[in-house]
Predicted model as a PDB file, atoms N, CA, C, CB and O in Angstrom, pLDDT in the B-factor column:
MODEL        1                                                                  
ATOM      1  N   UNK A   1       1.207  -1.087   0.126  1.00 61.00           N  
ATOM      2  CA  UNK A   1       0.332   0.252   0.460  1.00 61.00           C  
ATOM      3  C   UNK A   1       0.879   0.840   0.179  1.00 61.00           C  
ATOM      4  CB  UNK A   1      -0.127   0.731   1.530  1.00 61.00           C  
ATOM      5  O   UNK A   1       2.029   0.427   0.330  1.00 61.00           O  
ATOM      6  N   UNK A   2       0.812   2.521  -0.575  1.00 71.00           N  
ATOM      7  CA  UNK A   2       1.181   3.082  -0.941  1.00 71.00           C  
ATOM      8  C   UNK A   2       1.232   4.577   0.221  1.00 71.00           C  
ATOM      9  CB  UNK A   2       0.664   2.852  -2.081  1.00 71.00           C  
ATOM     10  O   UNK A   2       0.224   5.211   0.532  1.00 71.00           O  
ATOM     11  N   UNK A   3       1.950   4.736   0.470  1.00 80.00           N  
ATOM     12  CA  UNK A   3       2.264   6.111   1.543  1.00 80.00           C  
ATOM     13  C   UNK A   3       1.833   6.932   1.400  1.00 80.00           C  
ATOM     14  CB  UNK A   3       3.302   6.691   1.734  1.00 80.00           C  
ATOM     15  O   UNK A   3       1.844   7.473   0.294  1.00 80.00           O  
ATOM     16  N   UNK A   4       1.327   7.363   2.288  1.00 83.00           N  
ATOM     17  CA  UNK A   4       0.379   9.291   2.528  1.00 83.00           C  
ATOM     18  C   UNK A   4       1.560  10.153   2.203  1.00 83.00           C  
ATOM     19  CB  UNK A   4      -0.312   9.933   4.643  1.00 83.00           C  
ATOM     20  O   UNK A   4       2.667   9.926   2.692  1.00 83.00           O  
ATOM     21  N   UNK A   5       1.363  10.985   1.509  1.00 84.00           N  
ATOM     22  CA  UNK A   5       2.268  12.552   1.562  1.00 84.00           C  
ATOM     23  C   UNK A   5       2.404  13.006   2.614  1.00 84.00           C  
ATOM     24  CB  UNK A   5       1.763  13.746   0.909  1.00 84.00           C  
ATOM     25  O   UNK A   5       1.554  13.824   2.964  1.00 84.00           O  
ATOM     26  N   UNK A   6       3.642  12.636   3.660  1.00 88.00           N  
ATOM     27  CA  UNK A   6       3.639  14.269   4.663  1.00 88.00           C  
ATOM     28  C   UNK A   6       3.476  15.367   4.415  1.00 88.00           C  
ATOM     29  CB  UNK A   6       4.602  14.699   5.214  1.00 88.00           C  
ATOM     30  O   UNK A   6       3.439  15.689   3.228  1.00 88.00           O  
ATOM     31  N   UNK A   7       3.317  16.352   5.439  1.00 89.00           N  
ATOM     32  CA  UNK A   7       2.636  17.648   4.909  1.00 89.00           C  
ATOM     33  C   UNK A   7       3.665  18.951   5.551  1.00 89.00           C  
ATOM     34  CB  UNK A   7       0.806  17.741   5.557  1.00 89.00           C  
ATOM     35  O   UNK A   7       3.764  18.645   6.739  1.00 89.00           O  
ATOM     36  N   UNK A   8       4.098  19.647   5.435  1.00 89.00           N  
ATOM     37  CA  UNK A   8       4.614  20.387   5.878  1.00 89.00           C  
ATOM     38  C   UNK A   8       4.644  22.074   5.993  1.00 89.00           C  
ATOM     39  CB  UNK A   8       5.276  19.922   5.574  1.00 89.00           C  
ATOM     40  O   UNK A   8       4.709  22.866   5.053  1.00 89.00           O  
ATOM     41  N   UNK A   9       4.578  22.376   7.435  1.00 90.00           N  
ATOM     42  CA  UNK A   9       4.495  23.946   7.177  1.00 90.00           C  
ATOM     43  C   UNK A   9       5.653  24.440   8.073  1.00 90.00           C  
ATOM     44  CB  UNK A   9       2.927  24.702   7.629  1.00 90.00           C  
ATOM     45  O   UNK A   9       6.219  24.014   9.080  1.00 90.00           O  
ATOM     46  N   UNK A  10       5.774  25.653   7.174  1.00 89.00           N  
ATOM     47  CA  UNK A  10       6.722  26.482   7.286  1.00 89.00           C  
ATOM     48  C   UNK A  10       6.412  26.860   8.372  1.00 89.00           C  
ATOM     49  CB  UNK A  10       6.927  27.369   6.403  1.00 89.00           C  
ATOM     50  O   UNK A  10       5.385  26.413   8.882  1.00 89.00           O  
ATOM     51  N   UNK A  11       7.359  27.974   9.175  1.00 89.00           N  
ATOM     52  CA  UNK A  11       6.655  28.751  10.520  1.00 89.00           C  
ATOM     53  C   UNK A  11       7.181  29.713  10.373  1.00 89.00           C  
ATOM     54  CB  UNK A  11       6.791  28.320  11.997  1.00 89.00           C  
ATOM     55  O   UNK A  11       6.486  30.719  10.517  1.00 89.00           O  
ATOM     56  N   UNK A  12       8.796  29.919   9.982  1.00 89.00           N  
ATOM     57  CA  UNK A  12       9.588  31.125   9.813  1.00 89.00           C  
ATOM     58  C   UNK A  12      11.096  30.659   9.057  1.00 89.00           C  
ATOM     59  CB  UNK A  12       9.800  31.863  11.402  1.00 89.00           C  
ATOM     60  O   UNK A  12      11.783  29.646   8.925  1.00 89.00           O  
ATOM     61  N   UNK A  13      11.107  31.671   8.782  1.00 88.00           N  
ATOM     62  CA  UNK A  13      12.379  31.783   7.960  1.00 88.00           C  
ATOM     63  C   UNK A  13      13.509  33.183   8.911  1.00 88.00           C  
ATOM     64  CB  UNK A  13      11.757  32.335   6.014  1.00 88.00           C  
ATOM     65  O   UNK A  13      13.175  34.292   9.329  1.00 88.00           O  
ATOM     66  N   UNK A  14      15.358  32.207   8.968  1.00 92.00           N  
ATOM     67  CA  UNK A  14      15.237  33.432   9.612  1.00 92.00           C  
ATOM     68  C   UNK A  14      16.883  33.724   8.498  1.00 92.00           C  
ATOM     69  CB  UNK A  14      15.183  33.431  11.777  1.00 92.00           C  
ATOM     70  O   UNK A  14      17.982  33.170   8.484  1.00 92.00           O  
ATOM     71  N   UNK A  15      16.308  34.789   7.751  1.00 91.00           N  
ATOM     72  CA  UNK A  15      17.285  35.793   6.662  1.00 91.00           C  
ATOM     73  C   UNK A  15      17.948  36.598   6.958  1.00 91.00           C  
ATOM     74  CB  UNK A  15      16.796  36.517   5.813  1.00 91.00           C  
ATOM     75  O   UNK A  15      17.440  37.694   6.726  1.00 91.00           O  
ATOM     76  N   UNK A  16      19.375  36.668   7.600  1.00 95.00           N  
ATOM     77  CA  UNK A  16      20.251  37.893   7.464  1.00 95.00           C  
ATOM     78  C   UNK A  16      19.527  39.542   6.991  1.00 95.00           C  
ATOM     79  CB  UNK A  16      21.345  37.399   6.285  1.00 95.00           C  
ATOM     80  O   UNK A  16      19.555  39.800   5.788  1.00 95.00           O  
ATOM     81  N   UNK A  17      19.133  40.213   7.601  1.00 95.00           N  
ATOM     82  CA  UNK A  17      18.719  41.481   6.543  1.00 95.00           C  
ATOM     83  C   UNK A  17      19.768  42.597   5.642  1.00 95.00           C  
ATOM     84  CB  UNK A  17      17.894  42.462   7.474  1.00 95.00           C  
ATOM     85  O   UNK A  17      19.497  43.634   5.036  1.00 95.00           O  
ATOM     86  N   UNK A  18      21.196  41.796   5.885  1.00 96.00           N  
ATOM     87  CA  UNK A  18      21.996  42.372   4.839  1.00 96.00           C  
ATOM     88  C   UNK A  18      22.041  41.502   3.095  1.00 96.00           C  
ATOM     89  CB  UNK A  18      23.541  42.382   5.610  1.00 96.00           C  
ATOM     90  O   UNK A  18      22.498  42.023   2.077  1.00 96.00           O  
ATOM     91  N   UNK A  19      21.630  40.557   3.162  1.00 95.00           N  
ATOM     92  CA  UNK A  19      21.639  39.258   2.168  1.00 95.00           C  
ATOM     93  C   UNK A  19      20.175  39.646   1.977  1.00 95.00           C  
ATOM     94  CB  UNK A  19      22.066  37.462   2.813  1.00 95.00           C  
ATOM     95  O   UNK A  19      19.998  39.354   0.795  1.00 95.00           O  
ATOM     96  N   UNK A  20      18.687  40.273   2.574  1.00 94.00           N  
ATOM     97  CA  UNK A  20      17.465  40.748   2.433  1.00 94.00           C  
ATOM     98  C   UNK A  20      17.635  41.735   1.252  1.00 94.00           C  
ATOM     99  CB  UNK A  20      16.926  41.339   3.742  1.00 94.00           C  
ATOM    100  O   UNK A  20      17.113  41.472   0.169  1.00 94.00           O  
ATOM    101  N   UNK A  21      18.276  42.740   1.419  1.00 96.00           N  
ATOM    102  CA  UNK A  21      19.037  44.249   0.991  1.00 96.00           C  
ATOM    103  C   UNK A  21      19.281  43.882   0.040  1.00 96.00           C  
ATOM    104  CB  UNK A  21      20.266  44.944   1.640  1.00 96.00           C  
ATOM    105  O   UNK A  21      18.796  44.523  -0.893  1.00 96.00           O  
ATOM    106  N   UNK A  22      20.094  42.748  -0.290  1.00 97.00           N  
ATOM    107  CA  UNK A  22      20.911  42.456  -1.365  1.00 97.00           C  
ATOM    108  C   UNK A  22      20.260  41.676  -2.757  1.00 97.00           C  
ATOM    109  CB  UNK A  22      21.978  41.641  -0.742  1.00 97.00           C  
ATOM    110  O   UNK A  22      20.343  41.933  -3.958  1.00 97.00           O  
ATOM    111  N   UNK A  23      19.627  40.681  -2.040  1.00 95.00           N  
ATOM    112  CA  UNK A  23      18.708  39.987  -3.156  1.00 95.00           C  
ATOM    113  C   UNK A  23      17.317  41.259  -3.532  1.00 95.00           C  
ATOM    114  CB  UNK A  23      17.959  38.203  -2.343  1.00 95.00           C  
ATOM    115  O   UNK A  23      16.876  41.354  -4.677  1.00 95.00           O  
ATOM    116  N   UNK A  24      16.869  41.997  -2.559  1.00 96.00           N  
ATOM    117  CA  UNK A  24      15.902  43.006  -3.753  1.00 96.00           C  
ATOM    118  C   UNK A  24      16.567  44.039  -4.060  1.00 96.00           C  
ATOM    119  CB  UNK A  24      14.456  43.658  -3.291  1.00 96.00           C  
ATOM    120  O   UNK A  24      16.057  45.154  -3.954  1.00 96.00           O  
ATOM    121  N   UNK A  25      17.964  43.842  -4.543  1.00 97.00           N  
ATOM    122  CA  UNK A  25      18.807  45.069  -5.193  1.00 97.00           C  
ATOM    123  C   UNK A  25      18.442  44.459  -6.565  1.00 97.00           C  
ATOM    124  CB  UNK A  25      20.695  45.282  -4.782  1.00 97.00           C  
ATOM    125  O   UNK A  25      17.937  44.694  -7.663  1.00 97.00           O  
ATOM    126  N   UNK A  26      19.144  43.338  -5.631  1.00 96.00           N  
ATOM    127  CA  UNK A  26      19.288  43.072  -7.259  1.00 96.00           C  
ATOM    128  C   UNK A  26      17.850  42.247  -8.338  1.00 96.00           C  
ATOM    129  CB  UNK A  26      20.763  41.913  -7.309  1.00 96.00           C  
ATOM    130  O   UNK A  26      17.825  41.815  -9.491  1.00 96.00           O  
ATOM    131  N   UNK A  27      16.914  42.336  -7.338  1.00 95.00           N  
ATOM    132  CA  UNK A  27      16.110  41.763  -8.618  1.00 95.00           C  
ATOM    133  C   UNK A  27      14.793  43.094  -9.022  1.00 95.00           C  
ATOM    134  CB  UNK A  27      15.239  39.925  -8.064  1.00 95.00           C  
ATOM    135  O   UNK A  27      13.789  43.131  -9.734  1.00 95.00           O  
ATOM    136  N   UNK A  28      15.907  44.581  -7.601  1.00 95.00           N  
ATOM    137  CA  UNK A  28      15.258  45.723  -8.624  1.00 95.00           C  
ATOM    138  C   UNK A  28      16.287  45.996  -9.778  1.00 95.00           C  
ATOM    139  CB  UNK A  28      14.937  47.273  -7.793  1.00 95.00           C  
ATOM    140  O   UNK A  28      16.560  47.062  -9.225  1.00 95.00           O  
ATOM    141  N   UNK A  29      16.712  45.999 -10.350  1.00 96.00           N  
ATOM    142  CA  UNK A  29      18.145  45.816 -10.925  1.00 96.00           C  
ATOM    143  C   UNK A  29      18.037  44.826 -12.565  1.00 96.00           C  
ATOM    144  CB  UNK A  29      19.175  44.842  -9.527  1.00 96.00           C  
ATOM    145  O   UNK A  29      18.467  45.006 -13.704  1.00 96.00           O  
ATOM    146  N   UNK A  30      16.914  43.360 -11.619  1.00 94.00           N  
ATOM    147  CA  UNK A  30      17.308  42.793 -12.931  1.00 94.00           C  
ATOM    148  C   UNK A  30      15.298  43.142 -14.146  1.00 94.00           C  
ATOM    149  CB  UNK A  30      17.950  40.469 -12.435  1.00 94.00           C  
ATOM    150  O   UNK A  30      14.895  42.681 -15.214  1.00 94.00           O  
ATOM    151  N   UNK A  31      14.649  44.223 -13.039  1.00 95.00           N  
ATOM    152  CA  UNK A  31      13.808  44.625 -13.541  1.00 95.00           C  
ATOM    153  C   UNK A  31      13.673  45.540 -15.027  1.00 95.00           C  
ATOM    154  CB  UNK A  31      13.483  45.046 -12.605  1.00 95.00           C  
ATOM    155  O   UNK A  31      12.941  45.543 -16.017  1.00 95.00           O  
ATOM    156  N   UNK A  32      14.714  46.208 -14.575  1.00 95.00           N  
ATOM    157  CA  UNK A  32      14.934  47.121 -15.825  1.00 95.00           C  
ATOM    158  C   UNK A  32      14.945  46.621 -17.107  1.00 95.00           C  
ATOM    159  CB  UNK A  32      16.099  47.753 -15.772  1.00 95.00           C  
ATOM    160  O   UNK A  32      14.279  47.159 -17.992  1.00 95.00           O  
ATOM    161  N   UNK A  33      15.655  45.612 -17.313  1.00 95.00           N  
ATOM    162  CA  UNK A  33      16.028  45.327 -18.540  1.00 95.00           C  
ATOM    163  C   UNK A  33      14.353  44.416 -19.464  1.00 95.00           C  
ATOM    164  CB  UNK A  33      17.645  44.260 -18.263  1.00 95.00           C  
ATOM    165  O   UNK A  33      13.752  44.617 -20.519  1.00 95.00           O  
ATOM    166  N   UNK A  34      14.245  43.701 -18.622  1.00 94.00           N  
ATOM    167  CA  UNK A  34      12.680  43.045 -18.172  1.00 94.00           C  
ATOM    168  C   UNK A  34      11.725  43.987 -18.397  1.00 94.00           C  
ATOM    169  CB  UNK A  34      12.468  42.617 -16.571  1.00 94.00           C  
ATOM    170  O   UNK A  34      10.641  43.617 -18.846  1.00 94.00           O  
ATOM    171  N   UNK A  35      11.941  45.226 -18.151  1.00 95.00           N  
ATOM    172  CA  UNK A  35      10.636  45.846 -18.476  1.00 95.00           C  
ATOM    173  C   UNK A  35      10.967  46.707 -19.710  1.00 95.00           C  
ATOM    174  CB  UNK A  35       9.998  46.734 -17.219  1.00 95.00           C  
ATOM    175  O   UNK A  35      10.019  47.136 -20.368  1.00 95.00           O  
ATOM    176  N   UNK A  36      12.388  47.036 -20.132  1.00 96.00           N  
ATOM    177  CA  UNK A  36      12.477  47.398 -21.632  1.00 96.00           C  
ATOM    178  C   UNK A  36      12.142  46.291 -22.873  1.00 96.00           C  
ATOM    179  CB  UNK A  36      13.938  47.844 -21.826  1.00 96.00           C  
ATOM    180  O   UNK A  36      11.779  46.729 -23.965  1.00 96.00           O  
ATOM    181  N   UNK A  37      12.308  44.582 -22.606  1.00 96.00           N  
ATOM    182  CA  UNK A  37      11.881  44.240 -23.300  1.00 96.00           C  
ATOM    183  C   UNK A  37      10.100  44.219 -23.726  1.00 96.00           C  
ATOM    184  CB  UNK A  37      12.524  43.443 -23.115  1.00 96.00           C  
ATOM    185  O   UNK A  37       9.463  44.362 -24.770  1.00 96.00           O  
ATOM    186  N   UNK A  38       9.710  43.920 -22.072  1.00 96.00           N  
ATOM    187  CA  UNK A  38       8.071  43.683 -22.355  1.00 96.00           C  
ATOM    188  C   UNK A  38       7.904  45.262 -23.194  1.00 96.00           C  
ATOM    189  CB  UNK A  38       6.854  43.469 -20.532  1.00 96.00           C  
ATOM    190  O   UNK A  38       7.599  45.080 -24.373  1.00 96.00           O  
ATOM    191  N   UNK A  39       8.016  46.462 -22.890  1.00 95.00           N  
ATOM    192  CA  UNK A  39       7.566  47.491 -23.360  1.00 95.00           C  
ATOM    193  C   UNK A  39       7.815  47.508 -24.417  1.00 95.00           C  
ATOM    194  CB  UNK A  39       7.805  48.412 -22.901  1.00 95.00           C  
ATOM    195  O   UNK A  39       6.812  47.966 -24.964  1.00 95.00           O  
ATOM    196  N   UNK A  40       8.827  47.217 -25.429  1.00 95.00           N  
ATOM    197  CA  UNK A  40       9.108  46.590 -26.635  1.00 95.00           C  
ATOM    198  C   UNK A  40       7.966  46.281 -27.575  1.00 95.00           C  
ATOM    199  CB  UNK A  40       9.759  45.445 -26.346  1.00 95.00           C  
ATOM    200  O   UNK A  40       7.327  46.881 -28.440  1.00 95.00           O  
ATOM    201  N   UNK A  41       7.996  44.785 -26.886  1.00 96.00           N  
ATOM    202  CA  UNK A  41       6.478  43.972 -27.102  1.00 96.00           C  
ATOM    203  C   UNK A  41       5.935  44.459 -27.338  1.00 96.00           C  
ATOM    204  CB  UNK A  41       5.736  43.387 -26.409  1.00 96.00           C  
ATOM    205  O   UNK A  41       5.867  44.787 -28.522  1.00 96.00           O  
ATOM    206  N   UNK A  42       5.307  44.801 -26.653  1.00 93.00           N  
ATOM    207  CA  UNK A  42       3.876  45.788 -26.601  1.00 93.00           C  
ATOM    208  C   UNK A  42       3.834  46.964 -27.518  1.00 93.00           C  
ATOM    209  CB  UNK A  42       3.649  46.479 -25.119  1.00 93.00           C  
ATOM    210  O   UNK A  42       2.859  46.981 -28.269  1.00 93.00           O  
ATOM    211  N   UNK A  43       4.954  48.271 -27.653  1.00 91.00           N  
ATOM    212  CA  UNK A  43       4.710  48.655 -28.256  1.00 91.00           C  
ATOM    213  C   UNK A  43       4.888  48.096 -30.010  1.00 91.00           C  
ATOM    214  CB  UNK A  43       5.063  49.487 -27.691  1.00 91.00           C  
ATOM    215  O   UNK A  43       4.675  48.842 -30.966  1.00 91.00           O  
ATOM    216  N   UNK A  44       5.130  47.279 -30.075  1.00 92.00           N  
ATOM    217  CA  UNK A  44       5.479  46.374 -31.269  1.00 92.00           C  
ATOM    218  C   UNK A  44       3.717  45.617 -31.972  1.00 92.00           C  
ATOM    219  CB  UNK A  44       6.785  44.902 -30.485  1.00 92.00           C  
ATOM    220  O   UNK A  44       3.181  45.618 -33.080  1.00 92.00           O  
ATOM    221  N   UNK A  45       3.357  45.081 -30.639  1.00 91.00           N  
ATOM    222  CA  UNK A  45       1.377  44.322 -30.528  1.00 91.00           C  
ATOM    223  C   UNK A  45       0.627  45.677 -31.143  1.00 91.00           C  
ATOM    224  CB  UNK A  45       0.473  43.915 -28.237  1.00 91.00           C  
ATOM    225  O   UNK A  45      -0.348  45.489 -31.871  1.00 91.00           O  
ATOM    226  N   UNK A  46       1.098  47.155 -30.841  1.00 86.00           N  
ATOM    227  CA  UNK A  46       0.481  48.087 -30.793  1.00 86.00           C  
ATOM    228  C   UNK A  46       0.551  48.494 -32.075  1.00 86.00           C  
ATOM    229  CB  UNK A  46       0.801  48.855 -29.887  1.00 86.00           C  
ATOM    230  O   UNK A  46      -0.490  49.097 -32.334  1.00 86.00           O  
ATOM    231  N   UNK A  47       1.296  48.455 -33.030  1.00 86.00           N  
ATOM    232  CA  UNK A  47       1.880  48.748 -33.925  1.00 86.00           C  
ATOM    233  C   UNK A  47       1.397  47.614 -34.981  1.00 86.00           C  
ATOM    234  CB  UNK A  47       3.246  48.916 -33.559  1.00 86.00           C  
ATOM    235  O   UNK A  47       1.210  47.934 -36.154  1.00 86.00           O  
ATOM    236  N   UNK A  48       1.249  46.616 -34.649  1.00 87.00           N  
ATOM    237  CA  UNK A  48      -0.100  46.046 -35.553  1.00 87.00           C  
ATOM    238  C   UNK A  48      -1.246  45.970 -35.708  1.00 87.00           C  
ATOM    239  CB  UNK A  48      -0.257  45.282 -35.663  1.00 87.00           C  
ATOM    240  O   UNK A  48      -1.853  45.474 -36.658  1.00 87.00           O  
ATOM    241  N   UNK A  49      -1.838  46.702 -34.315  1.00 83.00           N  
ATOM    242  CA  UNK A  49      -2.918  46.889 -34.356  1.00 83.00           C  
ATOM    243  C   UNK A  49      -3.462  47.623 -35.008  1.00 83.00           C  
ATOM    244  CB  UNK A  49      -3.183  46.994 -33.625  1.00 83.00           C  
ATOM    245  O   UNK A  49      -4.558  47.500 -35.555  1.00 83.00           O  
ATOM    246  N   UNK A  50      -2.212  49.104 -35.021  1.00 81.00           N  
ATOM    247  CA  UNK A  50      -2.309  49.853 -35.765  1.00 81.00           C  
ATOM    248  C   UNK A  50      -2.413  49.842 -37.490  1.00 81.00           C  
ATOM    249  CB  UNK A  50      -1.552  50.337 -35.302  1.00 81.00           C  
ATOM    250  O   UNK A  50      -3.129  50.539 -38.208  1.00 81.00           O  
ATOM    251  N   UNK A  51      -1.581  48.952 -37.805  1.00 81.00           N  
ATOM    252  CA  UNK A  51      -1.872  48.295 -38.786  1.00 81.00           C  
ATOM    253  C   UNK A  51      -2.777  47.965 -39.384  1.00 81.00           C  
ATOM    254  CB  UNK A  51      -1.588  47.684 -38.730  1.00 81.00           C  
ATOM    255  O   UNK A  51      -3.224  48.480 -40.409  1.00 81.00           O  
ATOM    256  N   UNK A  52      -3.251  46.834 -38.668  1.00 82.00           N  
ATOM    257  CA  UNK A  52      -4.085  46.633 -39.205  1.00 82.00           C  
ATOM    258  C   UNK A  52      -5.437  46.832 -39.203  1.00 82.00           C  
ATOM    259  CB  UNK A  52      -3.889  45.986 -39.256  1.00 82.00           C  
ATOM    260  O   UNK A  52      -6.262  46.310 -39.952  1.00 82.00           O  
ATOM    261  N   UNK A  53      -5.612  47.589 -38.350  1.00 78.00           N  
ATOM    262  CA  UNK A  53      -7.121  48.530 -37.861  1.00 78.00           C  
ATOM    263  C   UNK A  53      -7.595  49.854 -38.080  1.00 78.00           C  
ATOM    264  CB  UNK A  53      -7.224  48.677 -36.561  1.00 78.00           C  
ATOM    265  O   UNK A  53      -8.755  50.268 -38.079  1.00 78.00           O  
ATOM    266  N   UNK A  54      -5.906  50.801 -38.378  1.00 74.00           N  
ATOM    267  CA  UNK A  54      -5.895  52.471 -39.228  1.00 74.00           C  
ATOM    268  C   UNK A  54      -6.308  53.175 -38.192  1.00 74.00           C  
ATOM    269  CB  UNK A  54      -7.023  52.840 -40.678  1.00 74.00           C  
ATOM    270  O   UNK A  54      -7.189  54.034 -38.233  1.00 74.00           O  
ATOM    271  N   UNK A  55      -5.458  52.709 -36.882  1.00 67.00           N  
ATOM    272  CA  UNK A  55      -5.962  53.909 -35.599  1.00 67.00           C  
ATOM    273  C   UNK A  55      -4.088  54.335 -35.296  1.00 67.00           C  
ATOM    274  CB  UNK A  55      -7.155  52.869 -33.597  1.00 67.00           C  
ATOM    275  O   UNK A  55      -2.983  53.796 -35.237  1.00 67.00           O  
ATOM    276  N   UNK A  56      -4.711  55.572 -35.188  1.00 60.00           N  
ATOM    277  CA  UNK A  56      -3.016  55.971 -34.296  1.00 60.00           C  
ATOM    278  C   UNK A  56      -2.544  56.971 -35.789  1.00 60.00           C  
ATOM    279  CB  UNK A  56      -1.443  53.936 -33.860  1.00 60.00           C  
ATOM    280  O   UNK A  56      -2.340  58.137 -35.449  1.00 60.00           O  
ATOM    281  N   UNK A  57      -2.394  56.797 -36.922  1.00 58.00           N  
ATOM    282  CA  UNK A  57      -1.517  57.498 -37.533  1.00 58.00           C  
ATOM    283  C   UNK A  57      -1.735  59.077 -36.896  1.00 58.00           C  
ATOM    284  CB  UNK A  57      -1.725  57.290 -39.121  1.00 58.00           C  
ATOM    285  O   UNK A  57      -2.633  59.286 -36.080  1.00 58.00           O  
ATOM    286  N   UNK A  58      -0.893  60.068 -37.320  1.00 59.00           N  
ATOM    287  CA  UNK A  58      -0.826  60.859 -37.181  1.00 59.00           C  
ATOM    288  C   UNK A  58      -0.348  61.982 -38.193  1.00 59.00           C  
ATOM    289  CB  UNK A  58      -0.489  60.623 -36.378  1.00 59.00           C  
ATOM    290  O   UNK A  58       0.046  63.127 -37.971  1.00 59.00           O  
ATOM    291  N   UNK A  59      -0.500  61.332 -39.292  1.00 55.00           N  
ATOM    292  CA  UNK A  59      -0.177  61.982 -40.792  1.00 55.00           C  
ATOM    293  C   UNK A  59       1.023  61.193 -41.064  1.00 55.00           C  
ATOM    294  CB  UNK A  59       0.149  63.775 -40.894  1.00 55.00           C  
ATOM    295  O   UNK A  59       1.023  60.414 -42.017  1.00 55.00           O  
ATOM    296  N   UNK A  60       2.465  61.381 -40.004  1.00 55.00           N  
ATOM    297  CA  UNK A  60       4.275  61.783 -40.559  1.00 55.00           C  
ATOM    298  C   UNK A  60       4.419  60.302 -40.143  1.00 55.00           C  
ATOM    299  CB  UNK A  60       5.608  63.296 -39.503  1.00 55.00           C  
ATOM    300  O   UNK A  60       5.560  59.858 -40.266  1.00 55.00           O  
ATOM    301  N   UNK A  61       3.379  59.366 -39.626  1.00 54.00           N  
ATOM    302  CA  UNK A  61       3.766  58.210 -39.256  1.00 54.00           C  
ATOM    303  C   UNK A  61       3.186  56.958 -40.534  1.00 54.00           C  
ATOM    304  CB  UNK A  61       3.170  58.069 -37.682  1.00 54.00           C  
ATOM    305  O   UNK A  61       3.669  55.829 -40.448  1.00 54.00           O  
ATOM    306  N   UNK A  62       2.260  57.225 -41.553  1.00 53.00           N  
ATOM    307  CA  UNK A  62       2.011  56.473 -42.249  1.00 53.00           C  
ATOM    308  C   UNK A  62       2.669  56.078 -42.950  1.00 53.00           C  
ATOM    309  CB  UNK A  62       1.367  56.629 -42.611  1.00 53.00           C  
ATOM    310  O   UNK A  62       3.429  56.759 -43.637  1.00 53.00           O  
ATOM    311  N   UNK A  63       2.533  54.410 -42.994  1.00 52.00           N  
ATOM    312  CA  UNK A  63       3.254  53.633 -43.937  1.00 52.00           C  
ATOM    313  C   UNK A  63       2.534  53.819 -44.961  1.00 52.00           C  
ATOM    314  CB  UNK A  63       3.488  52.266 -43.671  1.00 52.00           C  
ATOM    315  O   UNK A  63       2.836  53.291 -46.032  1.00 52.00           O  
TER     316      UNK A  63                                                      
ENDMDL                                                                          
END                                                                             
């Protein structure tokens, strides 16, 4: 007969303050290139919709 999986409850995590600050600094720096890439993708998708449906033309940006 198969054993029932045991459950684990996590009650406390002890992380030094300096390590936590360093993690958040690294995470905030990693967000910058990710946001640039996502914004380029969204601009491209918006451009495609503008070309397909014909909205957003200001005259000098006509294709």
